[in-house]
KOLGU-4560 file (N, C-alpha, C; in nm, 3 decimals, padded with zeros to 5 digits):
<recs>
<n_xx: 02.572 n_yy: 02.122 n_zz: -00.100 ca_xx: 02.513 ca_yy: 02.130 ca_zz: 00.036 c_xx: 02.471 c_yy: 02.271 c_zz: 00.059 mol: A seq: 1 type: MET>
<n_xx: 02.358 n_yy: 02.292 n_zz: 00.106 ca_xx: 02.298 ca_yy: 02.419 ca_zz: 00.133 c_xx: 02.348 c_yy: 02.476 c_zz: 00.275 mol: A seq: 2 type: PHE>
<n_xx: 02.390 n_yy: 02.589 n_zz: 00.272 ca_xx: 02.426 ca_yy: 02.656 ca_zz: 00.393 c_xx: 02.371 c_yy: 02.813 c_zz: 00.379 mol: A seq: 3 type: THR>
<n_xx: 02.359 n_yy: 02.847 n_zz: 00.514 ca_xx: 02.292 ca_yy: 02.995 ca_zz: 00.523 c_xx: 02.411 c_yy: 03.079 c_zz: 00.543 mol: A seq: 4 type: LEU>
<n_xx: 02.424 n_yy: 03.196 n_zz: 00.486 ca_xx: 02.527 ca_yy: 03.284 ca_zz: 00.490 c_xx: 02.483 c_yy: 03.382 c_zz: 00.612 mol: A seq: 5 type: LYS>
<n_xx: 02.575 n_yy: 03.454 n_zz: 00.662 ca_xx: 02.541 ca_yy: 03.551 ca_zz: 00.779 c_xx: 02.431 c_yy: 03.663 c_zz: 00.733 mol: A seq: 6 type: ALA>
<n_xx: 02.421 n_yy: 03.686 n_zz: 00.623 ca_xx: 02.311 ca_yy: 03.787 ca_zz: 00.582 c_xx: 02.180 c_yy: 03.696 c_zz: 00.579 mol: A seq: 7 type: ALA>
<n_xx: 02.176 n_yy: 03.573 n_zz: 00.538 ca_xx: 02.065 ca_yy: 03.489 ca_zz: 00.548 c_xx: 02.017 c_yy: 03.475 c_zz: 00.700 mol: A seq: 8 type: ASP>
<n_xx: 02.116 n_yy: 03.450 n_zz: 00.793 ca_xx: 02.080 ca_yy: 03.428 ca_zz: 00.930 c_xx: 02.017 c_yy: 03.567 c_zz: 00.984 mol: A seq: 9 type: TRP>
<n_xx: 02.069 n_yy: 03.675 n_zz: 00.920 ca_xx: 02.022 ca_yy: 03.799 ca_zz: 00.978 c_xx: 01.872 c_yy: 03.835 c_zz: 00.955 mol: A seq: 10 type: GLU>
<n_xx: 01.835 n_yy: 03.779 n_zz: 00.817 ca_xx: 01.695 ca_yy: 03.780 ca_zz: 00.770 c_xx: 01.602 c_yy: 03.685 c_zz: 00.861 mol: A seq: 11 type: HIS>
<n_xx: 01.650 n_yy: 03.575 n_zz: 00.884 ca_xx: 01.580 ca_yy: 03.473 ca_zz: 00.958 c_xx: 01.561 c_yy: 03.535 c_zz: 01.114 mol: A seq: 12 type: VAL>
<n_xx: 01.666 n_yy: 03.600 n_zz: 01.172 ca_xx: 01.644 ca_yy: 03.673 ca_zz: 01.300 c_xx: 01.553 c_yy: 03.782 c_zz: 01.288 mol: A seq: 13 type: ASN>
<n_xx: 01.581 n_yy: 03.863 n_zz: 01.181 ca_xx: 01.477 ca_yy: 03.967 ca_zz: 01.170 c_xx: 01.320 c_yy: 03.926 c_zz: 01.173 mol: A seq: 14 type: ASN>
<n_xx: 01.308 n_yy: 03.814 n_zz: 01.082 ca_xx: 01.163 ca_yy: 03.763 ca_zz: 01.079 c_xx: 01.108 c_yy: 03.711 c_zz: 01.205 mol: A seq: 15 type: MET>
<n_xx: 01.198 n_yy: 03.662 n_zz: 01.282 ca_xx: 01.166 ca_yy: 03.597 ca_zz: 01.415 c_xx: 01.129 c_yy: 03.717 c_zz: 01.500 mol: A seq: 16 type: GLN>
<n_xx: 01.191 n_yy: 03.825 n_zz: 01.489 ca_xx: 01.163 ca_yy: 03.950 ca_zz: 01.592 c_xx: 01.020 c_yy: 04.002 c_zz: 01.544 mol: A seq: 17 type: VAL>
<n_xx: 00.995 n_yy: 04.012 n_zz: 01.426 ca_xx: 00.861 ca_yy: 04.065 ca_zz: 01.378 c_xx: 00.748 c_yy: 03.972 c_zz: 01.419 mol: A seq: 18 type: ILE>
<n_xx: 00.776 n_yy: 03.845 n_zz: 01.405 ca_xx: 00.678 ca_yy: 03.735 ca_zz: 01.438 c_xx: 00.660 c_yy: 03.735 c_zz: 01.600 mol: A seq: 19 type: ILE>
<n_xx: 00.757 n_yy: 03.743 n_zz: 01.667 ca_xx: 00.753 ca_yy: 03.733 ca_zz: 01.812 c_xx: 00.672 c_yy: 03.839 c_zz: 01.858 mol: A seq: 20 type: SER>
<n_xx: 00.655 n_yy: 03.960 n_zz: 01.806 ca_xx: 00.575 ca_yy: 04.074 ca_zz: 01.846 c_xx: 00.418 c_yy: 04.023 c_zz: 01.845 mol: A seq: 21 type: ASP>
<n_xx: 00.386 n_yy: 03.957 n_zz: 01.753 ca_xx: 00.239 ca_yy: 03.892 ca_zz: 01.731 c_xx: 00.229 c_yy: 03.783 c_zz: 01.834 mol: A seq: 22 type: ALA>
<n_xx: 00.341 n_yy: 03.704 n_zz: 01.845 ca_xx: 00.316 ca_yy: 03.597 ca_zz: 01.951 c_xx: 00.301 c_yy: 03.641 c_zz: 02.090 mol: A seq: 23 type: ASN>
<n_xx: 00.372 n_yy: 03.745 n_zz: 02.123 ca_xx: 00.367 ca_yy: 03.804 ca_zz: 02.265 c_xx: 00.220 c_yy: 03.845 c_zz: 02.274 mol: A seq: 24 type: ALA>
<n_xx: 00.168 n_yy: 03.916 n_zz: 02.180 ca_xx: 00.038 ca_yy: 03.979 ca_zz: 02.198 c_xx: -00.063 c_yy: 03.855 c_zz: 02.207 mol: A seq: 25 type: ILE>
<n_xx: -00.058 n_yy: 03.749 n_zz: 02.130 ca_xx: -00.133 ca_yy: 03.639 ca_zz: 02.126 c_xx: -00.138 c_yy: 03.582 c_zz: 02.260 mol: A seq: 26 type: GLN>
<n_xx: -00.038 n_yy: 03.568 n_zz: 02.343 ca_xx: -00.040 ca_yy: 03.522 ca_zz: 02.476 c_xx: -00.140 c_yy: 03.598 c_zz: 02.583 mol: A seq: 27 type: GLN>
<n_xx: -00.166 n_yy: 03.720 n_zz: 02.542 ca_xx: -00.261 ca_yy: 03.788 ca_zz: 02.651 c_xx: -00.404 c_yy: 03.714 c_zz: 02.626 mol: A seq: 28 type: TYR>
<n_xx: -00.430 n_yy: 03.638 n_zz: 02.532 ca_xx: -00.564 ca_yy: 03.579 ca_zz: 02.529 c_xx: -00.561 c_yy: 03.425 c_zz: 02.554 mol: A seq: 29 type: PHE>
<n_xx: -00.460 n_yy: 03.381 n_zz: 02.614 ca_xx: -00.451 ca_yy: 03.234 ca_zz: 02.639 c_xx: -00.477 c_yy: 03.186 c_zz: 02.795 mol: A seq: 30 type: SER>
<n_xx: -00.531 n_yy: 03.279 n_zz: 02.873 ca_xx: -00.571 ca_yy: 03.251 ca_zz: 02.991 c_xx: -00.691 c_yy: 03.156 c_zz: 02.997 mol: A seq: 31 type: ALA>
<n_xx: -00.688 n_yy: 03.062 n_zz: 03.094 ca_xx: -00.814 ca_yy: 02.975 ca_zz: 03.125 c_xx: -00.888 c_yy: 03.017 c_zz: 03.235 mol: A seq: 32 type: GLU>
<n_xx: -00.823 n_yy: 03.110 n_zz: 03.329 ca_xx: -00.898 ca_yy: 03.116 ca_zz: 03.461 c_xx: -00.960 c_yy: 03.273 c_zz: 03.466 mol: A seq: 33 type: GLN>
<n_xx: -00.936 n_yy: 03.350 n_zz: 03.383 ca_xx: -00.992 ca_yy: 03.496 ca_zz: 03.379 c_xx: -01.024 c_yy: 03.550 c_zz: 03.252 mol: A seq: 34 type: HIS>
<n_xx: -01.103 n_yy: 03.663 n_zz: 03.243 ca_xx: -01.143 ca_yy: 03.709 ca_zz: 03.118 c_xx: -01.024 c_yy: 03.779 c_zz: 03.038 mol: A seq: 35 type: LEU>
<n_xx: -01.038 n_yy: 03.770 n_zz: 02.905 ca_xx: -00.919 ca_yy: 03.834 ca_zz: 02.843 c_xx: -00.959 c_yy: 03.922 c_zz: 02.728 mol: A seq: 36 type: THR>
<n_xx: -01.097 n_yy: 03.915 n_zz: 02.693 ca_xx: -01.153 ca_yy: 04.000 ca_zz: 02.584 c_xx: -01.117 c_yy: 04.147 c_zz: 02.609 mol: A seq: 37 type: LEU>
<n_xx: -01.097 n_yy: 04.199 n_zz: 02.721 ca_xx: -01.077 ca_yy: 04.337 ca_zz: 02.742 c_xx: -00.939 c_yy: 04.377 c_zz: 02.704 mol: A seq: 38 type: TRP>
<n_xx: -00.849 n_yy: 04.284 n_zz: 02.686 ca_xx: -00.726 ca_yy: 04.311 ca_zz: 02.625 c_xx: -00.718 c_yy: 04.353 c_zz: 02.493 mol: A seq: 39 type: HIS>
<n_xx: -00.822 n_yy: 04.330 n_zz: 02.408 ca_xx: -00.819 ca_yy: 04.336 ca_zz: 02.267 c_xx: -00.763 c_yy: 04.464 c_zz: 02.220 mol: A seq: 40 type: VAL>
<n_xx: -00.831 n_yy: 04.587 n_zz: 02.262 ca_xx: -00.776 ca_yy: 04.726 ca_zz: 02.210 c_xx: -00.627 c_yy: 04.746 c_zz: 02.260 mol: A seq: 41 type: ILE>
<n_xx: -00.600 n_yy: 04.732 n_zz: 02.386 ca_xx: -00.461 ca_yy: 04.751 ca_zz: 02.429 c_xx: -00.358 c_yy: 04.666 c_zz: 02.336 mol: A seq: 42 type: PRO>
<n_xx: -00.392 n_yy: 04.529 n_zz: 02.319 ca_xx: -00.314 ca_yy: 04.447 ca_zz: 02.253 c_xx: -00.284 c_yy: 04.488 c_zz: 02.090 mol: A seq: 43 type: ALA>
<n_xx: -00.398 n_yy: 04.523 n_zz: 02.028 ca_xx: -00.388 ca_yy: 04.564 ca_zz: 01.901 c_xx: -00.311 c_yy: 04.692 c_zz: 01.888 mol: A seq: 44 type: LEU>
<n_xx: -00.328 n_yy: 04.774 n_zz: 01.976 ca_xx: -00.250 ca_yy: 04.911 ca_zz: 01.984 c_xx: -00.094 c_yy: 04.896 c_zz: 02.008 mol: A seq: 45 type: GLU>
<n_xx: -00.078 n_yy: 04.787 n_zz: 02.091 ca_xx: 00.061 ca_yy: 04.757 ca_zz: 02.124 c_xx: 00.138 c_yy: 04.691 c_zz: 02.009 mol: A seq: 46 type: GLU>
<n_xx: 00.070 n_yy: 04.597 n_zz: 01.930 ca_xx: 00.124 ca_yy: 04.524 ca_zz: 01.806 c_xx: 00.145 c_yy: 04.652 c_zz: 01.709 mol: A seq: 47 type: LEU>
<n_xx: 00.047 n_yy: 04.719 n_zz: 01.694 ca_xx: 00.040 ca_yy: 04.840 ca_zz: 01.585 c_xx: 00.173 c_yy: 04.923 c_zz: 01.614 mol: A seq: 48 type: GLN>
<n_xx: 00.188 n_yy: 04.964 n_zz: 01.738 ca_xx: 00.301 ca_yy: 05.054 ca_zz: 01.762 c_xx: 00.431 c_yy: 04.988 c_zz: 01.745 mol: A seq: 49 type: THR>
<n_xx: 00.454 n_yy: 04.844 n_zz: 01.764 ca_xx: 00.562 ca_yy: 04.782 ca_zz: 01.750 c_xx: 00.603 c_yy: 04.774 c_zz: 01.599 mol: A seq: 50 type: SER>
<n_xx: 00.502 n_yy: 04.725 n_zz: 01.519 ca_xx: 00.503 ca_yy: 04.712 ca_zz: 01.386 c_xx: 00.535 c_yy: 04.848 c_zz: 01.309 mol: A seq: 51 type: TRP>
<n_xx: 00.475 n_yy: 04.958 n_zz: 01.354 ca_xx: 00.494 ca_yy: 05.090 ca_zz: 01.296 c_xx: 00.639 c_yy: 05.125 c_zz: 01.303 mol: A seq: 52 type: GLU>
<n_xx: 00.693 n_yy: 05.102 n_zz: 01.435 ca_xx: 00.832 ca_yy: 05.128 ca_zz: 01.465 c_xx: 00.928 c_yy: 05.049 c_zz: 01.377 mol: A seq: 53 type: ALA>
<n_xx: 00.904 n_yy: 04.927 n_zz: 01.349 ca_xx: 00.987 ca_yy: 04.844 ca_zz: 01.267 c_xx: 00.957 c_yy: 04.881 c_zz: 01.117 mol: A seq: 54 type: LYS>
<n_xx: 00.854 n_yy: 04.929 n_zz: 01.081 ca_xx: 00.824 ca_yy: 04.969 ca_zz: 00.936 c_xx: 00.914 c_yy: 05.093 c_zz: 00.910 mol: A seq: 55 type: GLN>
<n_xx: 00.941 n_yy: 05.177 n_zz: 01.006 ca_xx: 01.002 ca_yy: 05.297 ca_zz: 00.983 c_xx: 01.157 c_yy: 05.274 c_zz: 01.008 mol: A seq: 56 type: ASN>
<n_xx: 01.208 n_yy: 05.158 n_zz: 01.049 ca_xx: 01.331 ca_yy: 05.122 ca_zz: 01.088 c_xx: 01.411 c_yy: 05.069 c_zz: 00.948 mol: A seq: 57 type: ASP>
<n_xx: 01.517 n_yy: 05.108 n_zz: 00.919 ca_xx: 01.586 ca_yy: 05.077 ca_zz: 00.803 c_xx: 01.624 c_yy: 04.930 c_zz: 00.799 mol: A seq: 58 type: LEU>
<n_xx: 01.646 n_yy: 04.873 n_zz: 00.941 ca_xx: 01.701 ca_yy: 04.736 ca_zz: 00.955 c_xx: 01.574 c_yy: 04.631 c_zz: 00.909 mol: A seq: 59 type: LYS>
<n_xx: 01.455 n_yy: 04.688 n_zz: 00.895 ca_xx: 01.343 ca_yy: 04.607 ca_zz: 00.863 c_xx: 01.285 c_yy: 04.638 c_zz: 00.729 mol: A seq: 60 type: TYR>
<n_xx: 01.375 n_yy: 04.723 n_zz: 00.635 ca_xx: 01.325 ca_yy: 04.767 ca_zz: 00.519 c_xx: 01.264 c_yy: 04.641 c_zz: 00.424 mol: A seq: 61 type: HIS>
<n_xx: 01.347 n_yy: 04.537 n_zz: 00.422 ca_xx: 01.299 ca_yy: 04.429 ca_zz: 00.329 c_xx: 01.167 c_yy: 04.371 c_zz: 00.358 mol: A seq: 62 type: PRO>
<n_xx: 01.117 n_yy: 04.390 n_zz: 00.491 ca_xx: 00.979 ca_yy: 04.342 ca_zz: 00.532 c_xx: 00.876 c_yy: 04.454 c_zz: 00.538 mol: A seq: 63 type: TYR>
<n_xx: 00.907 n_yy: 04.559 n_zz: 00.468 ca_xx: 00.817 ca_yy: 04.666 ca_zz: 00.472 c_xx: 00.682 c_yy: 04.650 c_zz: 00.419 mol: A seq: 64 type: HIS>
<n_xx: 00.684 n_yy: 04.577 n_zz: 00.308 ca_xx: 00.547 ca_yy: 04.526 ca_zz: 00.249 c_xx: 00.471 c_yy: 04.447 c_zz: 00.341 mol: A seq: 65 type: SER>
<n_xx: 00.535 n_yy: 04.343 n_zz: 00.394 ca_xx: 00.462 ca_yy: 04.248 ca_zz: 00.471 c_xx: 00.422 c_yy: 04.309 c_zz: 00.601 mol: A seq: 66 type: ALA>
<n_xx: 00.507 n_yy: 04.403 n_zz: 00.665 ca_xx: 00.462 ca_yy: 04.466 ca_zz: 00.785 c_xx: 00.341 c_yy: 04.563 c_zz: 00.749 mol: A seq: 67 type: ILE>
<n_xx: 00.344 n_yy: 04.629 n_zz: 00.634 ca_xx: 00.229 ca_yy: 04.709 ca_zz: 00.595 c_xx: 00.095 c_yy: 04.626 c_zz: 00.591 mol: A seq: 68 type: GLY>
<n_xx: 00.105 n_yy: 04.508 n_zz: 00.526 ca_xx: -00.020 ca_yy: 04.422 ca_zz: 00.519 c_xx: -00.075 c_yy: 04.381 c_zz: 00.656 mol: A seq: 69 type: HIS>
<n_xx: 00.029 n_yy: 04.355 n_zz: 00.764 ca_xx: -00.008 ca_yy: 04.323 ca_zz: 00.888 c_xx: -00.070 c_yy: 04.438 c_zz: 00.964 mol: A seq: 70 type: GLY>
<n_xx: -00.014 n_yy: 04.552 n_zz: 00.934 ca_xx: -00.081 ca_yy: 04.682 ca_zz: 00.999 c_xx: -00.213 c_yy: 04.700 c_zz: 00.928 mol: A seq: 71 type: LEU>
<n_xx: -00.232 n_yy: 04.678 n_zz: 00.801 ca_xx: -00.372 ca_yy: 04.702 ca_zz: 00.750 c_xx: -00.474 c_yy: 04.595 c_zz: 00.810 mol: A seq: 72 type: ALA>
<n_xx: -00.418 n_yy: 04.467 n_zz: 00.834 ca_xx: -00.513 ca_yy: 04.375 ca_zz: 00.893 c_xx: -00.555 c_yy: 04.408 c_zz: 01.055 mol: A seq: 73 type: LYS>
<n_xx: -00.441 n_yy: 04.461 n_zz: 01.114 ca_xx: -00.474 ca_yy: 04.521 ca_zz: 01.249 c_xx: -00.585 c_yy: 04.631 c_zz: 01.239 mol: A seq: 74 type: ILE>
<n_xx: -00.578 n_yy: 04.721 n_zz: 01.158 ca_xx: -00.658 ca_yy: 04.828 ca_zz: 01.139 c_xx: -00.796 c_yy: 04.777 c_zz: 01.113 mol: A seq: 75 type: GLY>
<n_xx: -00.804 n_yy: 04.688 n_zz: 01.015 ca_xx: -00.925 ca_yy: 04.626 ca_zz: 00.984 c_xx: -01.009 c_yy: 04.560 c_zz: 01.115 mol: A seq: 76 type: LYS>
<n_xx: -00.940 n_yy: 04.488 n_zz: 01.181 ca_xx: -01.006 ca_yy: 04.424 ca_zz: 01.317 c_xx: -01.030 c_yy: 04.530 c_zz: 01.410 mol: A seq: 77 type: TYR>
<n_xx: -00.941 n_yy: 04.625 n_zz: 01.428 ca_xx: -00.969 ca_yy: 04.730 ca_zz: 01.521 c_xx: -01.083 c_yy: 04.816 c_zz: 01.478 mol: A seq: 78 type: TYR>
<n_xx: -01.102 n_yy: 04.843 n_zz: 01.373 ca_xx: -01.217 ca_yy: 04.912 ca_zz: 01.320 c_xx: -01.369 c_yy: 04.835 c_zz: 01.349 mol: A seq: 79 type: ASN>
<n_xx: -01.355 n_yy: 04.705 n_zz: 01.337 ca_xx: -01.458 ca_yy: 04.608 ca_zz: 01.363 c_xx: -01.515 c_yy: 04.636 c_zz: 01.503 mol: A seq: 80 type: LYS>
<n_xx: -01.431 n_yy: 04.656 n_zz: 01.595 ca_xx: -01.472 ca_yy: 04.666 ca_zz: 01.728 c_xx: -01.568 c_yy: 04.781 c_zz: 01.773 mol: A seq: 81 type: LEU>
<n_xx: -01.583 n_yy: 04.870 n_zz: 01.672 ca_xx: -01.687 ca_yy: 04.981 ca_zz: 01.683 c_xx: -01.820 c_yy: 04.926 c_zz: 01.672 mol: A seq: 82 type: ASP>
<n_xx: -01.845 n_yy: 04.811 n_zz: 01.597 ca_xx: -01.960 ca_yy: 04.747 ca_zz: 01.579 c_xx: -01.999 c_yy: 04.651 c_zz: 01.671 mol: A seq: 83 type: ASP>
<n_xx: -01.911 n_yy: 04.613 n_zz: 01.772 ca_xx: -01.931 ca_yy: 04.498 ca_zz: 01.860 c_xx: -01.953 c_yy: 04.547 c_zz: 01.997 mol: A seq: 84 type: LYS>
<n_xx: -02.093 n_yy: 04.556 n_zz: 02.029 ca_xx: -02.117 ca_yy: 04.580 ca_zz: 02.186 c_xx: -02.060 c_yy: 04.487 c_zz: 02.278 mol: A seq: 85 type: PRO>
<n_xx: -02.030 n_yy: 04.358 n_zz: 02.235 ca_xx: -01.997 ca_yy: 04.261 ca_zz: 02.336 c_xx: -01.845 c_yy: 04.304 c_zz: 02.396 mol: A seq: 86 type: VAL>
<n_xx: -01.773 n_yy: 04.388 n_zz: 02.317 ca_xx: -01.650 ca_yy: 04.429 ca_zz: 02.374 c_xx: -01.671 c_yy: 04.527 c_zz: 02.491 mol: A seq: 87 type: TYR>
<n_xx: -01.770 n_yy: 04.611 n_zz: 02.465 ca_xx: -01.810 ca_yy: 04.709 ca_zz: 02.567 c_xx: -01.860 c_yy: 04.629 c_zz: 02.687 mol: A seq: 88 type: ILE>
<n_xx: -01.939 n_yy: 04.529 n_zz: 02.676 ca_xx: -01.983 ca_yy: 04.451 ca_zz: 02.777 c_xx: -01.860 c_yy: 04.384 c_zz: 02.866 mol: A seq: 89 type: LEU>
<n_xx: -01.766 n_yy: 04.331 n_zz: 02.777 ca_xx: -01.652 ca_yy: 04.285 ca_zz: 02.847 c_xx: -01.570 c_yy: 04.375 c_zz: 02.928 mol: A seq: 90 type: ALA>
<n_xx: -01.567 n_yy: 04.502 n_zz: 02.884 ca_xx: -01.478 ca_yy: 04.601 ca_zz: 02.958 c_xx: -01.570 c_yy: 04.641 c_zz: 03.083 mol: A seq: 91 type: LEU>
<n_xx: -01.704 n_yy: 04.636 n_zz: 03.071 ca_xx: -01.772 ca_yy: 04.669 ca_zz: 03.186 c_xx: -01.777 c_yy: 04.551 c_zz: 03.288 mol: A seq: 92 type: SER>
<n_xx: -01.780 n_yy: 04.436 n_zz: 03.249 ca_xx: -01.773 ca_yy: 04.325 ca_zz: 03.346 c_xx: -01.630 c_yy: 04.327 c_zz: 03.408 mol: A seq: 93 type: ARG>
<n_xx: -01.524 n_yy: 04.358 n_zz: 03.320 ca_xx: -01.377 ca_yy: 04.351 ca_zz: 03.392 c_xx: -01.393 c_yy: 04.456 c_zz: 03.500 mol: A seq: 94 type: PHE>
<n_xx: -01.443 n_yy: 04.580 n_zz: 03.474 ca_xx: -01.447 ca_yy: 04.687 ca_zz: 03.569 c_xx: -01.522 c_yy: 04.655 c_zz: 03.697 mol: A seq: 95 type: ASN>
<n_xx: -01.632 n_yy: 04.580 n_zz: 03.668 ca_xx: -01.703 ca_yy: 04.532 ca_zz: 03.791 c_xx: -01.628 c_yy: 04.436 c_zz: 03.870 mol: A seq: 96 type: LEU>
<n_xx: -01.550 n_yy: 04.354 n_zz: 03.826 ca_xx: -01.463 ca_yy: 04.261 ca_zz: 03.878 c_xx: -01.359 c_yy: 04.326 c_zz: 03.957 mol: A seq: 97 type: ILE>
<n_xx: -01.288 n_yy: 04.428 n_zz: 03.886 ca_xx: -01.204 ca_yy: 04.513 ca_zz: 03.969 c_xx: -01.273 c_yy: 04.576 c_zz: 04.083 mol: A seq: 98 type: LEU>
<n_xx: -01.369 n_yy: 04.647 n_zz: 04.059 ca_xx: -01.437 ca_yy: 04.700 ca_zz: 04.179 c_xx: -01.471 c_yy: 04.615 c_zz: 04.297 mol: A seq: 99 type: MET>
<n_xx: -01.533 n_yy: 04.491 n_zz: 04.255 ca_xx: -01.555 ca_yy: 04.401 ca_zz: 04.363 c_xx: -01.437 c_yy: 04.357 c_zz: 04.437 mol: A seq: 100 type: HIS>
<n_xx: -01.322 n_yy: 04.335 n_zz: 04.362 ca_xx: -01.193 ca_yy: 04.311 ca_zz: 04.429 c_xx: -01.163 c_yy: 04.410 c_zz: 04.518 mol: A seq: 101 type: PHE>
<n_xx: -01.171 n_yy: 04.537 n_zz: 04.481 ca_xx: -01.122 ca_yy: 04.653 ca_zz: 04.557 c_xx: -01.222 c_yy: 04.650 c_zz: 04.686 mol: A seq: 102 type: TYR>
<n_xx: -01.346 n_yy: 04.649 n_zz: 04.675 ca_xx: -01.447 ca_yy: 04.655 ca_zz: 04.778 c_xx: -01.427 c_yy: 04.535 c_zz: 04.873 mol: A seq: 103 type: PHE>
<n_xx: -01.398 n_yy: 04.412 n_zz: 04.831 ca_xx: -01.373 ca_yy: 04.306 ca_zz: 04.923 c_xx: -01.246 c_yy: 04.347 c_zz: 05.021 mol: A seq: 104 type: ASP>
<n_xx: -01.158 n_yy: 04.411 n_zz: 04.955 ca_xx: -01.037 ca_yy: 04.455 ca_zz: 05.044 c_xx: -01.068 c_yy: 04.550 c_zz: 05.152 mol: A seq: 105 type: ARG>
<n_xx: -01.181 n_yy: 04.618 n_zz: 05.126 ca_xx: -01.224 ca_yy: 04.715 ca_zz: 05.225 c_xx: -01.336 c_yy: 04.657 c_zz: 05.315 mol: A seq: 106 type: LEU>
<n_xx: -01.364 n_yy: 04.525 n_zz: 05.311 ca_xx: -01.466 ca_yy: 04.470 ca_zz: 05.393 c_xx: -01.594 c_yy: 04.526 c_zz: 05.352 mol: A seq: 107 type: ASP>
<n_xx: -01.623 n_yy: 04.558 n_zz: 05.231 ca_xx: -01.751 ca_yy: 04.614 ca_zz: 05.204 c_xx: -01.789 c_yy: 04.555 c_zz: 05.071 mol: A seq: 108 type: SER>
<n_xx: -01.903 n_yy: 04.503 n_zz: 05.049 ca_xx: -01.940 ca_yy: 04.448 ca_zz: 04.922 c_xx: -02.081 c_yy: 04.513 c_zz: 04.870 mol: A seq: 109 type: SER>
<n_xx: -02.077 n_yy: 04.625 n_zz: 04.806 ca_xx: -02.218 ca_yy: 04.678 ca_zz: 04.761 c_xx: -02.289 c_yy: 04.576 c_zz: 04.686 mol: A seq: 110 type: PRO>
<n_xx: -02.420 n_yy: 04.572 n_zz: 04.709 ca_xx: -02.492 ca_yy: 04.458 ca_zz: 04.649 c_xx: -02.500 c_yy: 04.464 c_zz: 04.492 mol: A seq: 111 type: SER>
<n_xx: -02.495 n_yy: 04.594 n_zz: 04.451 ca_xx: -02.507 ca_yy: 04.597 ca_zz: 04.294 c_xx: -02.390 c_yy: 04.531 c_zz: 04.231 mol: A seq: 112 type: ILE>
<n_xx: -02.268 n_yy: 04.536 n_zz: 04.293 ca_xx: -02.155 ca_yy: 04.447 ca_zz: 04.237 c_xx: -02.177 c_yy: 04.321 c_zz: 04.252 mol: A seq: 113 type: LEU>
<n_xx: -02.236 n_yy: 04.264 n_zz: 04.358 ca_xx: -02.254 ca_yy: 04.136 ca_zz: 04.368 c_xx: -02.353 c_yy: 04.078 c_zz: 04.274 mol: A seq: 114 type: GLN>
<n_xx: -02.465 n_yy: 04.151 n_zz: 04.243 ca_xx: -02.550 ca_yy: 04.115 ca_zz: 04.154 c_xx: -02.488 c_yy: 04.109 c_zz: 04.007 mol: A seq: 115 type: VAL>
<n_xx: -02.401 n_yy: 04.213 n_zz: 03.971 ca_xx: -02.341 ca_yy: 04.214 ca_zz: 03.855 c_xx: -02.233 c_yy: 04.112 c_zz: 03.825 mol: A seq: 116 type: GLY>
<n_xx: -02.180 n_yy: 04.044 n_zz: 03.919 ca_xx: -02.081 ca_yy: 03.932 ca_zz: 03.909 c_xx: -02.153 c_yy: 03.795 c_zz: 03.906 mol: A seq: 117 type: LEU>
<n_xx: -02.289 n_yy: 03.785 n_zz: 03.919 ca_xx: -02.348 ca_yy: 03.644 ca_zz: 03.946 c_xx: -02.417 c_yy: 03.626 c_zz: 03.806 mol: A seq: 118 type: HIS>
</recs>
């Protein structure tokens, strides 16, 4: 009969913690009712920071190589954003939406914002 020892369960739990970082970040992009592309850079930075901390933590030493590969992948996609004007467009649109929301609260709707949102 196969049984897991306490050390095996510790490995399972540690891997679950590492994977849960990525899962939490993925949830930023699961909205159906609002824009999420503007989350990309903050999300990648959050995941990178979390995994860098784990990579420097002795508790996660057995996963050092896997975390390093994950960080390399994050870096790859982070650098690709430099070549994607659509990300800048998404940020601009998000800022217009925020401004529209703000001006609506002031009972003022500048026409340039309304045009930008339609």
